[in-house]
C-alpha positions, 0 to 999 in steps of 0.5 A: 627722408622716408625710410620704408620696408617692403617685406613678406611673411614666409610663414603667413604668405602676408605682404606688407609696407611700412614707412617713416618720414620727416613730412606729414602723410607718408602713407597717402602716396607711398604704399601700394599693396595687393594680396597674393600679388606683392608690395611696393613702396615709392619714394623720393620724388614720388612717382605714385605710378610706380606703385600702380604700375609695378603691381599690375605687372605683378598681377600679371606674373612678372617677377619683382626684378623684372617688374621694377625693371619695367616700370623704371625704364619708362620713368624719364626721372628715374634717378629721382626715384627710390623703390622697393618691391616684393612679390607674392613668393617673396622675391625683391627688388630695389632701385635708388636713383643716382640723384636721390640725396647722398645718404639714399641707399637700400638694403636687402634681405630674407623677404624684404628690402629697406630703403631711405633717402635723407638719412643721417647714416647707412647705419640707419639701414643696417639697424633696421634691416638686423631689427627685421632678420632677428624678428623672423617668425613674429607677425608681419606688422610687429617686424615692420614695426620694430624694423621702423624703430631700429631706423630711428633709433639709429638716427632716420631722417636728418629733419625728425619725424612727422609721420609713419604708416604700416599696412598688411594684406593677408588674403583679401583684396581688403587689407589686414593692417592699414594704420596711420599717423599722419602728423604728430611729434612722435609719429612711431610711438603713435603708431605702435600705440595705435596698433595695440588698440587695433589689435584689441578692438577692431582685428577680431571683427575685420577677421570675420568680415565677408570673404571671397569665399564666405560673402556673409562672413563670421560676424554674429549679432554683438559683433554687428552692434559693435561696428560703425 
């Protein structure tokens, strides 16, 4: 099973992907994102090119539904795929192939889609979507976390959980948040701990890094001394 979220923050325009699964390394091939373009989660029997090619189409102005329709239409094994897409304006598209697990499904809301397979039940998606809706207005990384936590609390993966990931793009081609737990007995608990640590220690420095509009960035001597 993988339960994933793609979402756009209506207030900031940030784009994000969050995921939790019963195998190791969920963040390696599932999450695809580009600031100002869109975000894609590709799962089931994963085809990474669904993420790569969907972003390429979004970059040229395709809406989420048209981008997903195009890439799924070229995939001979579309029945085995599960994909969620959000574009830069918050339009949503999702696909759950007919040959995914019997409990596979997706659920869309205002600016987000939740998709999952090998779930303990459909209430996993219901609870994740409800958590995302309740948390509207909070930072996107927090919304992704509470959505994943609600999914796991509702049962999540029928095999248990081994890895988790959150990825958020703001305005630059490098991510604002890219935090993952590749193999852990309690991956979401560890993911939240790492997000809290990242927010305290690294996020302030990331916000001062060079941007396309300011190639010098805003790091001072003390900041530079703290960078690895």
